[in-house]
TORMAR-282897 format. One line per field, with one value per residue (C-alpha): residue in one letter; chain; z, x, y. Coordinates in nm, 3 decimals, decimal comma. Example, Ala and Ser with C-alpha at 12.3 -4.5 7.8 and 13.67 -1.06 7.14 Angstrom:
2
fimi <- c(A; S)
drenlo <- c(A; A)
up <- c(0,780; 0,714)
east <- c(1,230; 1,367)
north <- c(-0,450; -0,106)
//
This chain:
304
fimi <- c(M; E; P; G; R; A; I; C; Y; S; G; F; R; E; G; Q; S; P; E; S; G; I; F; P; S; Y; G; Q; I; K; E; D; L; L; I; L; H; D; H; W; K; Y; L; R; L; Y; D; C; D; K; H; T; D; I; V; L; E; V; I; Q; N; E; N; L; D; F; K; V; M; L; G; A; Y; I; G; A; E; M; N; N; F; G; C; Q; W; G; G; F; Y; S; E; E; E; L; A; E; N; K; A; R; N; L; D; Q; I; K; K; L; I; Q; L; A; N; E; Y; P; D; I; I; F; S; L; S; A; G; N; E; A; L; V; H; W; T; D; H; Y; V; P; I; Q; D; V; I; K; Y; V; R; L; I; K; M; G; T; K; Q; P; V; T; F; C; E; N; Y; V; P; W; Q; E; K; L; H; E; L; V; E; E; V; D; F; I; S; I; H; T; Y; P; V; W; E; Y; K; N; I; H; E; A; L; E; Y; T; K; Q; N; Y; Y; S; V; A; D; R; Y; P; H; K; P; V; V; I; T; E; A; G; W; A; T; N; S; N; G; R; G; I; D; P; H; N; V; S; E; D; L; Q; E; V; Y; Y; K; D; L; M; K; W; T; D; E; E; E; I; L; T; F; Y; F; E; A; F; D; E; S; W; K; G; S; N; E; P; L; E; P; E; K; H; W; G; L; F; T; V; D; R; K; P; K; K; V; M; Q; K; M; E; L; S; M; V)
drenlo <- c(A; A; A; A; A; A; A; A; A; A; A; A; A; A; A; A; A; A; A; A; A; A; A; A; A; A; A; A; A; A; A; A; A; A; A; A; A; A; A; A; A; A; A; A; A; A; A; A; A; A; A; A; A; A; A; A; A; A; A; A; A; A; A; A; A; A; A; A; A; A; A; A; A; A; A; A; A; A; A; A; A; A; A; A; A; A; A; A; A; A; A; A; A; A; A; A; A; A; A; A; A; A; A; A; A; A; A; A; A; A; A; A; A; A; A; A; A; A; A; A; A; A; A; A; A; A; A; A; A; A; A; A; A; A; A; A; A; A; A; A; A; A; A; A; A; A; A; A; A; A; A; A; A; A; A; A; A; A; A; A; A; A; A; A; A; A; A; A; A; A; A; A; A; A; A; A; A; A; A; A; A; A; A; A; A; A; A; A; A; A; A; A; A; A; A; A; A; A; A; A; A; A; A; A; A; A; A; A; A; A; A; A; A; A; A; A; A; A; A; A; A; A; A; A; A; A; A; A; A; A; A; A; A; A; A; A; A; A; A; A; A; A; A; A; A; A; A; A; A; A; A; A; A; A; A; A; A; A; A; A; A; A; A; A; A; A; A; A; A; A; A; A; A; A; A; A; A; A; A; A; A; A; A; A; A; A; A; A; A; A; A; A; A; A; A; A; A; A; A; A; A; A; A; A)
up <- c(2,660; 2,292; 2,150; 1,983; 1,967; 2,284; 2,396; 2,705; 2,644; 2,822; 2,624; 2,817; 2,579; 2,625; 2,915; 3,040; 3,335; 3,606; 3,870; 3,694; 3,639; 3,271; 3,073; 2,702; 2,531; 2,366; 2,026; 2,123; 2,260; 1,950; 1,737; 1,942; 1,922; 1,548; 1,520; 1,730; 1,588; 1,285; 1,484; 1,823; 1,961; 2,334; 2,537; 2,892; 3,106; 3,450; 3,644; 3,702; 3,634; 3,388; 3,119; 3,143; 3,144; 2,812; 2,658; 2,732; 2,604; 2,277; 2,223; 2,279; 2,087; 1,789; 1,781; 1,794; 1,823; 2,132; 2,443; 2,757; 3,058; 3,321; 3,636; 3,961; 4,066; 4,434; 4,628; 4,920; 5,233; 5,416; 5,390; 5,176; 5,290; 5,003; 4,744; 4,632; 4,494; 4,756; 4,934; 5,262; 5,386; 5,701; 5,881; 5,761; 5,398; 5,428; 5,571; 5,286; 5,033; 5,184; 5,155; 4,798; 4,710; 4,820; 4,605; 4,310; 4,361; 4,378; 4,058; 3,888; 3,978; 3,856; 3,518; 3,472; 3,509; 3,299; 3,004; 3,015; 2,638; 2,631; 2,958; 2,938; 3,248; 3,564; 3,763; 4,135; 4,101; 3,942; 4,080; 4,443; 4,584; 4,434; 4,672; 4,493; 4,458; 4,593; 4,644; 4,853; 4,959; 5,193; 5,018; 5,247; 5,139; 4,773; 4,834; 4,997; 4,690; 4,455; 4,653; 4,649; 4,272; 4,216; 4,434; 4,236; 3,875; 3,621; 3,441; 3,530; 3,785; 3,808; 3,965; 3,749; 3,887; 3,798; 3,738; 4,040; 4,324; 4,148; 4,173; 4,551; 4,743; 4,589; 4,615; 4,831; 4,571; 4,292; 4,440; 4,453; 4,098; 3,785; 3,593; 3,665; 3,501; 3,477; 3,368; 3,202; 3,099; 2,995; 2,922; 3,285; 3,393; 3,181; 2,903; 2,549; 2,250; 2,172; 2,518; 2,538; 2,403; 2,578; 2,905; 2,855; 2,799; 3,118; 3,312; 3,172; 3,228; 3,578; 3,671; 3,424; 3,507; 3,881; 3,855; 3,569; 3,695; 3,628; 3,291; 3,269; 3,068; 2,998; 3,084; 3,022; 2,803; 2,601; 2,494; 2,545; 2,267; 2,476; 2,810; 3,017; 3,144; 3,477; 3,500; 3,126; 2,911; 2,634; 2,385; 2,470; 2,355; 2,017; 1,764; 1,583; 1,900; 1,988; 1,645; 1,698; 2,041; 1,931; 1,632; 1,828; 2,115; 1,888; 1,688; 2,002; 2,180; 1,864; 1,818; 2,183; 2,200; 2,503; 2,540; 2,565; 2,623; 2,468; 2,668; 2,531; 2,263; 2,301; 2,474; 2,797; 2,857; 3,205; 3,353; 3,554; 3,603; 3,414; 3,199; 2,835; 2,792; 3,109; 2,993; 3,154; 2,886; 2,586; 2,574; 2,311; 1,963; 1,874; 1,995; 2,226; 1,918; 1,764; 1,502; 1,440; 1,543; 1,314; 1,383; 1,328; 1,013; 0,856; 0,980; 0,841; 0,505; 0,486; 0,522; 0,228)
east <- c(-4,083; -4,076; -4,338; -4,633; -5,009; -5,169; -5,524; -5,713; -5,882; -6,163; -6,343; -6,670; -6,965; -7,342; -7,444; -7,086; -6,920; -6,660; -6,935; -7,143; -6,844; -6,941; -6,624; -6,551; -6,446; -6,112; -6,277; -6,432; -6,104; -5,921; -6,175; -6,117; -5,739; -5,745; -5,960; -5,709; -5,392; -5,356; -5,395; -5,227; -4,903; -4,972; -5,269; -5,358; -5,535; -5,676; -5,714; -5,544; -5,855; -5,981; -6,019; -5,649; -5,550; -5,730; -5,595; -5,236; -5,305; -5,447; -5,153; -4,906; -5,089; -5,179; -4,835; -4,983; -4,743; -4,884; -4,710; -4,923; -4,933; -5,087; -5,250; -5,367; -5,714; -5,699; -6,022; -6,107; -5,897; -6,065; -6,392; -6,404; -6,677; -6,594; -6,732; -7,085; -7,174; -7,042; -6,714; -6,862; -6,770; -6,786; -6,463; -6,505; -6,536; -6,228; -6,028; -6,146; -6,047; -5,701; -5,648; -5,781; -5,553; -5,248; -5,365; -5,396; -5,040; -4,912; -5,100; -4,957; -4,607; -4,677; -4,809; -4,525; -4,275; -4,477; -4,512; -4,197; -4,194; -4,555; -4,598; -4,376; -4,490; -4,694; -4,939; -5,005; -5,363; -5,605; -5,767; -5,749; -5,599; -5,814; -6,060; -6,375; -6,286; -6,511; -6,210; -5,975; -5,642; -5,403; -5,090; -4,861; -5,033; -4,995; -4,626; -4,601; -4,760; -4,525; -4,226; -4,354; -4,399; -4,053; -3,897; -4,063; -4,040; -3,810; -4,061; -4,097; -4,371; -4,623; -4,956; -5,241; -5,424; -5,607; -5,362; -5,474; -5,335; -4,998; -4,960; -4,916; -5,058; -4,857; -4,504; -4,400; -4,529; -4,344; -4,012; -4,125; -4,255; -4,042; -4,274; -4,587; -4,920; -5,190; -5,555; -5,704; -6,067; -6,151; -6,515; -6,567; -6,438; -6,693; -6,453; -6,584; -6,402; -6,231; -6,073; -6,005; -5,653; -5,511; -5,664; -5,512; -5,173; -5,215; -5,299; -4,996; -4,740; -4,872; -4,727; -4,440; -4,290; -4,313; -4,123; -3,873; -3,674; -3,963; -4,114; -4,487; -4,727; -5,093; -5,273; -5,625; -5,759; -6,078; -6,408; -6,749; -7,007; -7,329; -7,451; -7,769; -7,682; -7,537; -7,190; -7,156; -7,371; -7,525; -7,452; -7,081; -7,042; -7,085; -6,894; -6,797; -6,648; -6,474; -6,310; -6,183; -6,038; -5,881; -5,707; -5,589; -5,461; -5,276; -5,115; -4,982; -4,866; -4,702; -4,510; -4,403; -4,341; -4,570; -4,692; -5,071; -5,330; -5,657; -5,967; -6,097; -6,127; -6,489; -6,802; -6,876; -7,250; -7,206; -7,062; -7,242; -7,619; -7,889; -7,964; -7,868; -7,710; -7,499; -7,170; -6,958; -7,094; -6,990; -6,616; -6,521; -6,390; -6,606; -6,959; -7,027; -7,116; -6,776; -6,895; -6,647; -6,751; -6,685; -6,314; -6,243; -6,458; -6,235; -5,914; -6,018; -6,112; -5,771; -5,606; -5,795)
north <- c(2,680; 2,754; 2,992; 2,824; 2,829; 2,692; 2,616; 2,498; 2,165; 1,983; 1,716; 1,680; 1,665; 1,688; 1,462; 1,425; 1,597; 1,535; 1,537; 1,270; 1,044; 1,016; 1,084; 1,117; 0,796; 0,723; 0,773; 1,106; 1,242; 1,121; 1,308; 1,625; 1,606; 1,552; 1,868; 2,064; 1,911; 2,135; 2,457; 2,416; 2,277; 2,308; 2,182; 2,272; 2,009; 2,092; 1,769; 1,435; 1,227; 0,966; 1,234; 1,320; 0,952; 0,903; 1,225; 1,121; 0,771; 0,905; 1,143; 0,861; 0,587; 0,805; 0,971; 1,321; 1,613; 1,783; 1,911; 1,923; 2,153; 1,928; 2,059; 1,909; 2,021; 2,113; 2,162; 2,391; 2,355; 2,644; 2,833; 3,145; 3,379; 3,615; 3,375; 3,459; 3,113; 2,874; 2,823; 2,695; 2,346; 2,137; 2,052; 1,694; 1,808; 2,026; 1,735; 1,510; 1,776; 1,804; 1,429; 1,432; 1,722; 1,528; 1,236; 1,476; 1,600; 1,243; 1,152; 1,462; 1,353; 1,000; 1,115; 1,364; 1,083; 0,839; 1,081; 1,300; 1,350; 1,476; 1,669; 1,976; 2,169; 2,120; 2,331; 2,289; 2,414; 2,657; 2,974; 2,859; 3,181; 3,457; 3,626; 3,503; 3,133; 2,857; 2,627; 2,837; 2,689; 2,875; 2,998; 2,800; 2,479; 2,575; 2,638; 2,295; 2,135; 2,321; 2,195; 1,837; 1,850; 1,997; 1,729; 1,449; 1,571; 1,735; 1,959; 2,330; 2,398; 2,683; 2,776; 2,912; 3,213; 3,534; 3,819; 4,028; 3,812; 3,792; 4,170; 4,170; 3,877; 3,593; 3,733; 3,435; 3,192; 3,374; 3,265; 2,900; 2,853; 2,827; 3,057; 3,263; 3,177; 3,443; 3,457; 3,765; 3,812; 4,170; 4,081; 3,967; 4,309; 4,497; 4,595; 4,622; 4,480; 4,811; 4,815; 4,442; 4,394; 4,701; 4,579; 4,235; 4,398; 4,601; 4,283; 4,102; 4,377; 4,454; 4,114; 4,074; 4,414; 4,346; 4,018; 4,059; 3,759; 3,518; 3,418; 3,495; 3,278; 3,354; 3,030; 3,164; 3,444; 3,431; 3,585; 3,424; 3,399; 3,398; 3,532; 3,529; 3,877; 3,767; 3,914; 3,976; 4,205; 3,989; 4,268; 4,238; 3,877; 3,708; 3,500; 3,821; 3,971; 3,645; 3,649; 4,005; 3,928; 3,601; 3,758; 4,063; 3,848; 3,607; 3,887; 4,056; 3,741; 3,604; 3,930; 3,939; 3,561; 3,523; 3,165; 3,204; 2,935; 3,050; 2,960; 2,739; 2,469; 2,349; 2,479; 2,291; 2,258; 2,105; 2,424; 2,690; 2,706; 2,518; 2,821; 2,754; 3,099; 3,077; 3,235; 2,960; 2,726; 2,938; 3,010; 2,752; 2,819; 2,518; 2,439; 2,145; 1,936; 2,023; 2,272; 2,555; 2,903; 3,197; 3,245; 2,877; 2,858; 3,121; 2,959; 2,621; 2,774; 2,940; 2,600; 2,443)
//
């Protein structure tokens, strides 16, 4: 995996969401990718759904020079009583999720083989092993999915997770994946902007130093621009602070040649609660209506 700028991408706009079944159109996704094309080489996609089908189609048809990390979204296979916002399912729901997860893995394998020149790496899931997740999957099942993917594809395989479980809990999984993928969010852990980069470094090296035989990629790191005060102090997020974190993070990861997927390209208004300032809605470098936030305004001006 060559170094290069990387970003997490989800194209759902106002009134669209995976749950509603209303997906962005070919034209909307093309517009997004043309916005991103001048700044990023790598895209991370989370799900093998209609959105991903269209993204891959646009990249191929429009001859866009992107490389994609494609993930399968795996749902809960057991209840997680440590989750404060859900994580409780009937036995029937868990069985349905397990069947759907296997379908996701099969679709991931299919797409990886259909687009080998675009899809450069694969993820067996996202944040399904951390203690607070609402879609908990036992580690042995994740290992099974990693093995299935590796049997059916040629791309390197990972699993994307918060940095904490990698430190101890996931040592079995480390030996199964081709590289480790971590998530680090200082602002969710009550760090201010002056502490942020050093904390991100600590998160990264707590995993990388423990497993020197495995490459470590940062598949999520970002800074929100709004908050309703639940989980994140509103005074600790803004476009100014996002700009500082983005520039500091990119400088460090460029110097150290750490592939880092910034979270994320565009705000996603469908996420989280119905409150407009819900922080889950405000991680983008662009607003939901595709207007550049402060850091991107300056980057675009520098390119003129």
